[in-house]
Residue frames as a rotation matrix with the C-alpha (Angstrom) as fourth column:
MET 1
-0.193 0.981 -0.038 17.99
-0.484 -0.061 0.873 -12.61
0.854 0.186 0.486 19.93
THR 2
-0.442 0.083 0.893 16.37
-0.884 0.130 -0.450 -13.51
-0.153 -0.988 0.015 23.22
GLY 3
-0.910 0.120 0.398 14.87
0.080 0.990 -0.116 -16.93
-0.407 -0.074 -0.910 23.94
ALA 4
0.060 0.997 -0.038 11.38
0.254 -0.052 -0.966 -15.61
-0.965 0.048 -0.257 23.22
GLY 5
0.213 -0.048 -0.976 12.67
-0.780 -0.610 -0.140 -14.00
-0.589 0.791 -0.168 20.02
VAL 6
-0.809 -0.550 -0.207 14.20
-0.573 0.661 0.485 -17.27
-0.130 0.510 -0.850 18.86
GLN 7
-0.639 0.641 0.426 10.98
0.382 0.745 -0.547 -19.13
-0.668 -0.186 -0.721 19.63
SER 8
0.357 0.819 -0.449 8.83
-0.064 -0.458 -0.887 -16.63
-0.932 0.345 -0.111 17.73
HIS 9
-0.153 -0.490 -0.858 11.29
-0.928 -0.228 0.295 -16.75
-0.340 0.842 -0.420 14.81
ASP 10
-0.963 -0.190 0.190 11.03
-0.144 0.962 0.230 -20.55
-0.227 0.194 -0.954 14.76
ASP 11
-0.244 0.956 0.161 7.24
0.404 0.251 -0.879 -20.30
-0.881 -0.150 -0.448 14.93
VAL 12
0.315 0.305 -0.899 7.19
-0.581 -0.687 -0.437 -17.86
-0.750 0.660 -0.039 12.01
GLN 13
-0.582 -0.620 -0.526 9.43
-0.803 0.334 0.494 -20.16
-0.130 0.710 -0.692 9.96
ARG 14
-0.859 0.302 0.413 7.22
0.213 0.945 -0.247 -23.16
-0.465 -0.124 -0.877 10.79
LEU 15
0.122 0.976 -0.180 4.01
0.216 -0.203 -0.955 -21.34
-0.969 0.077 -0.235 9.84
ARG 16
0.153 -0.135 -0.979 5.55
-0.830 -0.555 -0.054 -19.99
-0.536 0.821 -0.197 6.63
SER 17
-0.844 -0.514 -0.157 6.81
-0.523 0.719 0.457 -23.44
-0.122 0.468 -0.875 5.65
LYS 18
-0.566 0.727 0.390 3.41
0.429 0.663 -0.614 -24.95
-0.705 -0.180 -0.686 6.38
GLY 19
0.345 0.688 -0.638 1.79
-0.205 -0.608 -0.767 -22.24
-0.916 0.395 -0.068 4.25
ASP 20
-0.270 -0.535 -0.801 4.23
-0.917 -0.111 0.384 -22.93
-0.294 0.838 -0.460 1.41
ALA 21
-0.965 -0.075 0.253 3.43
-0.033 0.986 0.166 -26.66
-0.261 0.152 -0.953 1.55
LEU 22
-0.139 0.988 0.074 -0.31
0.415 0.126 -0.901 -25.95
-0.899 -0.095 -0.427 1.55
ARG 23
0.272 0.199 -0.942 0.07
-0.618 -0.714 -0.329 -23.60
-0.738 0.671 -0.071 -1.41
ARG 24
-0.697 -0.583 -0.417 1.99
-0.700 0.429 0.571 -26.27
-0.154 0.690 -0.708 -3.36
SER 25
-0.847 0.470 0.249 -1.01
0.442 0.882 -0.162 -28.54
-0.296 -0.027 -0.955 -2.72
ASP 26
-0.679 0.564 0.470 -3.35
0.164 -0.507 0.846 -25.86
0.715 0.652 0.252 -4.15
ARG 27
0.190 0.692 -0.696 -4.84
0.942 0.071 0.327 -25.23
0.276 -0.718 -0.639 -0.69
VAL 28
-0.402 -0.457 0.794 -4.48
0.438 -0.857 -0.271 -21.48
0.804 0.239 0.545 -1.06
GLU 29
0.429 0.631 0.647 -7.00
-0.288 -0.583 0.759 -20.38
0.856 -0.512 -0.068 1.59
GLU 30
0.932 -0.137 -0.336 -5.38
0.358 0.497 0.790 -22.59
0.059 -0.857 0.512 4.20
ALA 31
-0.017 -0.989 0.144 -1.94
0.951 -0.061 -0.303 -21.40
0.309 0.132 0.942 3.13
ASN 32
-0.190 -0.003 0.982 -3.02
0.107 -0.994 0.018 -17.78
0.976 0.109 0.189 3.47
ALA 33
0.843 0.514 0.158 -4.33
-0.131 -0.088 0.987 -18.48
0.521 -0.853 -0.007 6.96
GLU 34
0.592 -0.712 -0.379 -0.90
0.800 0.461 0.384 -19.81
-0.099 -0.530 0.842 7.98
TYR 35
-0.326 -0.707 0.628 0.82
0.745 -0.601 -0.291 -16.80
0.583 0.373 0.722 6.43
ALA 36
0.244 0.508 0.826 -1.56
-0.139 -0.825 0.548 -14.47
0.960 -0.248 -0.131 8.28
ARG 37
0.962 0.055 -0.266 -0.78
0.238 0.299 0.924 -16.21
0.131 -0.953 0.275 11.58
ALA 38
0.121 -0.991 -0.050 2.94
0.993 0.121 0.000 -15.86
0.006 -0.050 0.999 10.88
LEU 39
-0.239 -0.152 0.959 2.44
0.413 -0.910 -0.041 -12.19
0.879 0.386 0.280 10.01
ASP 40
0.763 0.559 0.324 0.71
-0.093 -0.401 0.912 -11.61
0.639 -0.726 -0.254 13.35
LEU 41
0.729 -0.565 -0.386 3.73
0.653 0.405 0.640 -13.10
-0.205 -0.719 0.664 15.15
VAL 42
-0.231 -0.846 0.480 6.14
0.923 -0.346 -0.166 -10.93
0.306 0.405 0.861 13.15
ARG 43
0.112 0.345 0.932 4.13
0.113 -0.936 0.333 -7.78
0.987 0.068 -0.144 13.86
ALA 44
0.968 0.240 -0.075 4.08
0.082 -0.020 0.996 -8.55
0.238 -0.970 -0.039 17.58
ARG 45
0.394 -0.900 -0.187 7.84
0.876 0.305 0.373 -9.17
-0.279 -0.311 0.909 17.57
LEU 46
-0.215 -0.425 0.879 8.40
0.703 -0.692 -0.163 -5.94
0.678 0.583 0.448 15.61
ARG 47
0.636 0.504 0.584 6.51
-0.059 -0.723 0.688 -3.97
0.769 -0.472 -0.430 18.26
GLU 48
0.907 -0.357 -0.223 8.80
0.328 0.268 0.906 -5.48
-0.264 -0.895 0.360 20.90
ALA 49
0.127 -0.943 0.309 11.94
0.985 0.157 0.073 -4.92
-0.117 0.295 0.948 18.80
GLU 50
0.374 0.059 0.925 11.17
0.441 -0.889 -0.122 -1.24
0.816 0.454 -0.359 18.21
THR 51
0.893 -0.022 0.449 11.95
-0.374 -0.591 0.714 -0.51
0.250 -0.806 -0.537 21.85
ALA 52
0.784 -0.615 0.090 14.94
0.447 0.659 0.605 -2.87
-0.431 -0.434 0.791 22.02
GLY 53
0.655 -0.503 -0.564 16.97
-0.555 -0.827 0.094 -0.76
-0.513 0.251 -0.821 19.62
ASN 54
-0.250 -0.737 0.628 18.52
0.066 0.634 0.771 -3.66
-0.966 0.234 -0.109 17.68
PRO 55
0.059 0.311 -0.949 18.48
-0.829 -0.514 -0.220 -2.55
-0.556 0.800 0.227 14.03
ALA 56
-0.806 -0.390 -0.446 19.65
-0.579 0.679 0.451 -5.93
0.127 0.621 -0.773 12.68
GLU 57
-0.805 0.567 0.177 16.75
0.408 0.745 -0.528 -7.72
-0.431 -0.353 -0.831 14.36
ARG 58
0.025 0.846 -0.533 14.25
-0.112 -0.527 -0.842 -5.10
-0.993 0.081 0.082 13.19
ALA 59
-0.256 -0.180 -0.950 15.58
-0.933 -0.213 0.291 -5.32
-0.255 0.960 -0.114 9.62
ASN 60
-0.990 -0.119 -0.077 15.30
-0.133 0.970 0.205 -9.12
0.050 0.214 -0.976 9.74
LEU 61
-0.494 0.869 0.023 11.72
0.464 0.286 -0.838 -8.90
-0.735 -0.403 -0.545 10.99
LEU 62
0.076 0.495 -0.865 10.82
-0.531 -0.715 -0.455 -6.33
-0.844 0.494 0.209 8.33
GLY 63
-0.651 -0.365 -0.666 12.20
-0.758 0.347 0.552 -8.72
0.030 0.864 -0.502 5.71
MET 64
-0.919 0.374 0.124 10.07
0.336 0.908 -0.249 -11.54
-0.206 -0.187 -0.961 7.10
GLN 65
-0.147 0.906 -0.397 7.05
0.153 -0.376 -0.914 -9.25
-0.977 -0.195 -0.083 7.09
GLY 66
-0.167 0.021 -0.986 7.72
-0.852 -0.507 0.134 -8.27
-0.497 0.862 0.102 3.48
GLY 67
-0.916 -0.243 -0.318 8.01
-0.374 0.801 0.467 -11.91
0.142 0.547 -0.825 2.43
LEU 68
-0.684 0.725 0.074 4.74
0.528 0.563 -0.635 -12.80
-0.502 -0.396 -0.769 4.13
HIS 69
0.017 0.679 -0.734 2.97
-0.280 -0.702 -0.655 -9.86
-0.960 0.217 0.178 2.49
ARG 70
-0.512 -0.254 -0.821 4.28
-0.851 0.019 0.524 -11.08
-0.117 0.967 -0.226 -0.88
ARG 71
-0.989 0.149 -0.022 2.93
0.146 0.986 0.085 -14.56
0.034 0.081 -0.996 -0.22
LEU 72
-0.317 0.923 -0.219 -0.42
0.554 -0.007 -0.833 -12.99
-0.770 -0.386 -0.508 0.66
GLY 73
-0.062 0.268 0.961 -0.40
0.991 -0.100 0.092 -11.07
0.120 0.958 -0.260 -2.64
ASP 74
0.895 0.349 -0.277 0.01
0.402 -0.901 0.161 -7.59
-0.193 -0.255 -0.947 -1.11
SER 75
0.196 -0.878 0.437 2.92
0.901 -0.014 -0.433 -6.18
0.387 0.478 0.789 -3.12
ALA 76
0.318 -0.043 0.947 2.42
-0.049 -0.998 -0.029 -2.62
0.947 -0.037 -0.320 -1.84
ALA 77
0.904 0.032 0.427 2.70
-0.425 -0.052 0.904 -3.69
0.051 -0.998 -0.033 1.81
ALA 78
0.709 -0.696 0.113 5.65
0.674 0.716 0.184 -5.95
-0.209 -0.054 0.977 0.97
LEU 79
0.152 -0.658 0.737 7.47
0.657 -0.489 -0.573 -3.10
0.738 0.572 0.358 -0.76
ALA 80
0.563 0.103 0.820 6.80
-0.398 -0.836 0.378 -0.73
0.724 -0.539 -0.429 2.15
SER 81
0.958 -0.198 0.209 8.20
-0.098 0.458 0.884 -3.28
-0.271 -0.867 0.419 4.60
TYR 82
0.479 -0.818 0.320 11.26
0.878 0.445 -0.177 -4.00
0.003 0.366 0.931 2.45
ARG 83
0.282 -0.361 0.889 11.93
0.274 -0.858 -0.435 -0.26
0.919 0.367 -0.143 2.08
LEU 84
0.795 0.027 0.606 11.86
-0.537 -0.435 0.723 0.24
0.283 -0.900 -0.332 5.87
GLY 85
0.829 -0.506 0.239 14.20
0.279 0.744 0.608 -2.72
-0.485 -0.437 0.757 6.30
ALA 86
0.407 -0.682 0.608 16.45
0.813 -0.033 -0.581 -1.42
0.416 0.731 0.541 3.51
ASP 87
0.537 -0.169 0.827 16.73
-0.248 -0.968 -0.037 1.92
0.807 -0.185 -0.561 5.30
LEU 88
0.873 -0.204 0.444 17.79
-0.415 0.170 0.894 0.14
-0.257 -0.964 0.064 8.50
GLU 89
0.673 -0.647 0.359 20.34
0.688 0.725 0.017 -1.96
-0.271 0.236 0.933 6.60
THR 90
0.322 -0.538 0.779 21.81
0.591 -0.528 -0.610 1.13
0.740 0.657 0.148 4.95
GLU 91
0.610 -0.003 0.793 21.73
-0.404 -0.862 0.308 3.48
0.682 -0.508 -0.526 7.95
ASN 92
0.746 -0.272 0.607 23.34
-0.550 0.261 0.793 0.90
-0.375 -0.926 0.045 10.23
ASP 93
-0.021 -0.801 -0.599 25.80
-0.977 0.143 -0.156 -0.50
0.210 0.582 -0.786 7.67
LEU 94
0.334 0.248 0.909 24.41
-0.562 0.827 -0.019 -4.00
-0.756 -0.505 0.415 8.18
ALA 95
-0.763 -0.636 0.115 25.91
-0.341 0.547 0.764 -6.95
-0.549 0.544 -0.635 6.32
SER 96
-0.292 0.742 0.604 22.43
0.644 0.619 -0.449 -8.12
-0.707 0.258 -0.659 5.37
THR 97
-0.891 0.051 -0.451 21.14
-0.345 -0.722 0.600 -6.85
-0.295 0.690 0.660 2.03
TYR 98
-0.700 0.652 0.292 17.92
0.670 0.741 -0.047 -8.90
-0.247 0.162 -0.955 2.03
ASN 99
0.228 0.864 -0.449 15.59
0.588 -0.489 -0.644 -5.90
-0.776 -0.117 -0.620 2.25
ARG 100
-0.143 -0.345 -0.927 17.60
-0.471 -0.800 0.371 -3.71
-0.870 0.490 -0.048 -0.13
THR 101
-0.963 -0.270 -0.003 17.67
-0.144 0.507 0.850 -6.45
-0.228 0.819 -0.527 -2.74
ASN 102
-0.516 0.829 0.217 14.00
0.830 0.546 -0.115 -7.36
-0.214 0.120 -0.969 -2.40
ALA 103
0.165 0.556 -0.815 12.88
0.243 -0.823 -0.513 -3.73
-0.956 -0.113 -0.271 -2.42
LEU 104
-0.419 -0.400 -0.815 14.70
-0.637 -0.511 0.577 -3.10
-0.648 0.761 -0.040 -5.70
LYS 105
-0.988 0.064 0.138 13.53
0.137 0.772 0.621 -6.35
-0.066 0.633 -0.772 -7.29
LEU 106
-0.254 0.965 -0.057 9.94
0.838 0.190 -0.512 -5.73
-0.483 -0.178 -0.857 -6.26
GLU 107
0.051 0.224 -0.973 10.09
-0.157 -0.961 -0.229 -2.18
-0.986 0.165 -0.014 -7.61
LEU 108
-0.765 -0.422 -0.487 11.15
-0.533 -0.011 0.846 -3.62
-0.362 0.906 -0.217 -10.95
ILE 109
-0.947 0.311 -0.080 8.35
0.215 0.799 0.562 -6.16
0.238 0.515 -0.824 -11.19
THR 110
-0.375 0.864 -0.336 5.29
0.755 0.074 -0.651 -4.54
-0.537 -0.499 -0.680 -9.59
ASP 111
-0.362 0.397 0.844 2.72
0.640 -0.553 0.534 -2.27
0.678 0.733 -0.054 -11.08
ASP 112
-0.209 0.264 -0.942 2.56
0.856 -0.416 -0.307 0.16
-0.473 -0.870 -0.139 -8.19
PRO 113
0.709 0.669 -0.222 1.19
0.482 -0.690 -0.540 3.66
-0.515 0.276 -0.812 -8.91
ALA 114
0.759 -0.511 -0.403 4.58
-0.635 -0.717 -0.287 4.98
-0.142 0.474 -0.869 -9.98
PRO 115
0.827 -0.466 0.314 6.62
0.442 0.885 0.147 2.04
-0.346 0.017 0.938 -11.29
LYS 116
0.386 -0.792 -0.473 10.26
-0.579 -0.608 0.544 2.83
-0.718 0.064 -0.693 -11.73
ARG 117
0.918 -0.170 -0.359 12.13
-0.260 0.428 -0.866 1.86
0.300 0.888 0.349 -14.83
LEU 118
0.659 -0.726 -0.195 15.42
0.752 0.644 0.144 0.03
0.021 -0.241 0.970 -14.72
ALA 119
-0.061 -0.712 0.699 17.28
0.556 -0.606 -0.568 3.21
0.829 0.354 0.433 -15.69
GLN 120
0.383 0.276 0.882 15.80
-0.465 -0.767 0.442 5.05
0.798 -0.579 -0.166 -12.69
LEU 121
0.974 0.051 0.220 16.86
-0.217 0.480 0.850 2.25
-0.063 -0.876 0.479 -10.33
THR 122
0.612 -0.778 -0.141 20.34
0.367 0.437 -0.821 1.82
0.701 0.450 0.553 -11.77
PRO 123
-0.076 -0.699 0.711 22.08
-0.533 -0.575 -0.621 4.12
0.843 -0.426 -0.329 -9.23
ASP 124
0.344 0.273 0.899 20.54
-0.928 0.242 0.281 2.14
-0.141 -0.931 0.336 -6.32
LEU 125
1.000 0.017 -0.024 21.36
-0.022 0.974 -0.227 -1.15
0.020 0.228 0.973 -8.03
LEU 126
0.352 -0.935 0.043 24.97
0.064 -0.022 -0.998 -0.07
0.934 0.354 0.052 -8.50
LYS 127
-0.074 -0.321 0.944 25.24
-0.901 -0.385 -0.201 0.89
0.428 -0.865 -0.261 -4.81
LEU 128
0.682 0.404 0.609 23.81
-0.641 0.731 0.233 -2.48
-0.351 -0.550 0.758 -3.83
ARG 129
0.875 -0.417 -0.245 26.18
0.124 0.683 -0.720 -4.23
0.467 0.600 0.649 -6.23
GLY 130
-0.002 -0.919 0.395 29.10
-0.388 -0.363 -0.847 -2.53
0.922 -0.155 -0.356 -4.49
VAL 131
0.088 0.119 0.989 27.85
-0.996 0.043 0.083 -3.53
-0.032 -0.992 0.122 -1.04
LEU 132
0.910 0.315 0.271 27.36
-0.309 0.949 -0.065 -7.14
-0.278 -0.024 0.960 -2.14
ALA 133
0.654 -0.731 -0.195 30.71
0.048 0.297 -0.954 -7.28
0.755 0.615 0.229 -3.93
ARG 134
-0.191 -0.716 0.671 32.51
-0.729 -0.354 -0.586 -6.04
0.657 -0.601 -0.454 -0.81
GLY 135
0.281 0.397 0.874 30.56
-0.924 0.359 0.134 -8.38
-0.261 -0.844 0.468 1.45
THR 136
0.988 0.154 -0.009 31.20
-0.149 0.939 -0.309 -11.46
-0.039 0.306 0.951 -0.66
THR 137
0.417 -0.902 -0.115 34.94
0.175 0.204 -0.963 -10.81
0.892 0.381 0.243 -0.56
THR 138
-0.467 -0.688 0.556 35.48
-0.336 -0.444 -0.831 -9.46
0.818 -0.575 -0.024 2.96
ASP 139
-0.172 0.497 0.851 32.73
-0.984 -0.053 -0.168 -10.70
-0.038 -0.866 0.498 5.29
PRO 140
-0.956 -0.291 -0.042 32.89
-0.293 0.956 0.034 -14.45
0.030 0.045 -0.999 6.09
GLN 141
-0.438 0.869 0.231 29.18
0.108 0.306 -0.946 -14.54
-0.892 -0.390 -0.228 6.95
VAL 142
0.411 0.568 -0.713 28.26
-0.611 -0.409 -0.678 -13.04
-0.677 0.714 0.179 3.57
THR 143
-0.403 -0.678 -0.615 30.89
-0.915 0.280 0.291 -15.08
-0.025 0.680 -0.733 1.70
ASP 144
-0.982 0.007 0.191 29.22
-0.022 0.989 -0.147 -18.29
-0.190 -0.149 -0.970 2.89
ASP 145
-0.217 0.974 -0.065 25.69
-0.046 -0.077 -0.996 -17.10
-0.975 -0.213 0.062 2.10
ALA 146
-0.618 -0.008 0.786 24.42
0.708 0.429 0.560 -18.48
-0.342 0.903 -0.260 -1.22
TRP 147
0.487 0.868 0.098 21.63
0.842 -0.437 -0.316 -15.87
-0.232 0.237 -0.944 -1.34
SER 148
0.418 -0.401 -0.815 24.18
-0.073 -0.909 0.409 -13.06
-0.906 -0.111 -0.409 -1.26
TRP 149
-0.701 -0.697 0.154 25.94
0.045 0.172 0.984 -14.55
-0.712 0.696 -0.090 -4.29
ALA 150
-0.289 0.689 0.665 22.61
0.947 0.305 0.096 -15.00
-0.137 0.658 -0.741 -6.08
ASP 151
0.687 0.545 -0.480 21.68
0.521 -0.830 -0.198 -11.39
-0.506 -0.114 -0.855 -5.29
LEU 152
-0.090 -0.807 -0.583 25.07
-0.189 -0.561 0.806 -10.22
-0.978 0.183 -0.102 -6.56
GLY 153
-0.782 -0.152 0.605 24.42
0.490 0.450 0.746 -12.09
-0.385 0.880 -0.277 -9.81
ASP 154
0.195 0.950 0.243 20.96
0.965 -0.142 -0.219 -10.52
-0.173 0.278 -0.945 -10.10
VAL 155
0.673 0.068 -0.737 22.21
0.139 -0.990 0.035 -6.97
-0.727 -0.126 -0.675 -9.63
HIS 156
-0.524 -0.844 -0.110 25.06
-0.062 -0.091 0.994 -7.60
-0.849 0.528 -0.005 -12.06
ALA 157
-0.545 0.394 0.740 22.54
0.820 0.434 0.373 -8.82
-0.174 0.810 -0.560 -14.62
ALA 158
0.525 0.841 -0.127 20.27
0.809 -0.540 -0.232 -5.83
-0.264 0.019 -0.964 -14.02
THR 159
0.558 -0.353 -0.751 23.09
-0.091 -0.926 0.367 -3.28
-0.825 -0.136 -0.548 -14.22
ASP 160
-0.560 -0.822 0.105 24.88
-0.032 0.148 0.988 -4.86
-0.828 0.550 -0.109 -17.17
VAL 161
0.185 0.730 0.658 21.79
0.790 0.288 -0.541 -4.71
-0.584 0.620 -0.524 -19.42
ARG 162
-0.831 -0.392 -0.394 22.35
0.046 -0.755 0.654 -2.70
-0.554 0.525 0.646 -22.54
GLY 163
-0.078 0.918 0.389 19.31
0.751 0.310 -0.583 -1.39
-0.656 0.247 -0.714 -24.25
């Protein structure tokens, strides 16, 4: 990531953290304003990253965008962003599974126009479980990432459900 990219990433993190703190203090409107500012930065960086051709950076930015949309209560926009990021992760065999995991989880919990049942998502969950299982045993970056282990536990729980 370039110097400007690092700075904008830090700015996004700062604004998101400030929004989270405001939300915990029940200052929802102020929190949403911080999230919206962060979202503007992410969108600007995404426009720049589209021409740079770095799929890992674009996937990361799409994940940030999805998270900000979730905080703003826009599940449909969050899911769309996570799906785009998931496609980049899959197509480019990226170690990150952030978007894939969040897209599947959000599909399970949202009431979008065509909600998918767990049985319909099981093939995708099993693929993700395989990717996470390989990553947590072979990729040092993934092995040290607590979120990857948590995601692996989640997909195990979702795929081991008997009903």
